[in-house]
C-alpha positions as CSV (number, residue, x, y, z in Angstrom):
1,X,-14.9,-1.5,0.8
2,X,-12.6,1.5,0.7
3,X,-11.3,1.1,4.2
4,X,-7.6,0.6,5.2
5,X,-5.8,0.2,8.5
6,X,-3.1,2.8,9.1
7,X,-0.8,3.7,11.9
8,X,-1.0,7.4,12.6
9,X,0.7,9.1,15.5
10,X,1.5,5.7,17.1
11,X,-2.2,4.5,17.0
12,X,-3.7,2.0,14.5
13,X,-7.0,3.2,13.1
14,X,-9.3,2.3,10.2
15,X,-9.9,5.1,7.7
16,X,-11.4,5.6,4.2
17,X,-8.8,5.7,1.4
18,X,-9.8,9.3,0.8
19,X,-8.5,10.2,4.2
20,X,-4.9,8.8,3.7
21,X,-2.2,11.4,4.5
22,X,1.4,11.6,3.7
23,X,3.3,9.7,6.5
24,X,0.5,7.2,7.3
25,X,1.8,3.6,7.6
26,X,-0.8,1.5,5.8
27,X,-1.3,-2.2,6.5
28,X,-1.8,-3.8,3.1
29,X,-3.2,-7.3,2.5
30,X,-3.3,-9.7,-0.4
31,X,-5.7,-8.5,-3.1
32,X,-6.0,-4.9,-2.0
33,X,-6.0,-2.1,-4.5
34,X,-3.9,0.8,-3.2
35,X,-4.9,4.2,-4.6
36,X,-1.6,5.9,-4.0
37,X,2.2,5.8,-4.3
38,X,3.9,4.0,-1.4
39,X,7.2,3.1,0.2
40,X,7.5,-0.4,1.6
41,X,8.9,-0.7,5.1
42,X,11.2,-3.6,6.2
43,X,8.3,-5.7,7.5
44,X,7.3,-6.3,3.9
45,X,8.4,-9.3,1.8
46,X,7.4,-11.0,-1.4
47,X,5.2,-8.1,-2.6
48,X,4.0,-8.3,-6.2
49,X,1.9,-5.6,-7.8
50,X,-0.3,-5.4,-10.8
51,X,0.2,-2.0,-12.3
52,X,-1.7,-2.6,-15.5
53,X,-4.3,0.1,-14.8
54,X,-1.6,2.8,-14.4
55,X,1.1,1.7,-16.8
56,X,-0.4,-0.8,-19.2
57,X,2.2,-3.4,-18.1
58,X,0.6,-6.8,-17.9
59,X,3.3,-8.5,-15.9
60,X,3.3,-8.3,-12.1
61,X,6.1,-6.2,-10.6
62,X,8.2,-7.4,-7.6
63,X,8.6,-4.7,-5.0
64,X,11.5,-4.5,-2.5
65,X,11.9,-2.5,0.6
66,X,14.4,0.4,0.6
67,X,17.9,-0.4,1.8
């Protein structure tokens, strides 16, 4: 299922990954595959990513929110 919940213009909606736009706030869940670059917002914690498909790196990468 290629559907994700985003907050756009103050409203949460479900959209297809193909309809993601710059500035959307996406709600990610465990096990999701995210087809884009992203910036984590402060509500995030303990996020690990598997970037093997993009980088070949086999170890999970810990992601932090911007300071």
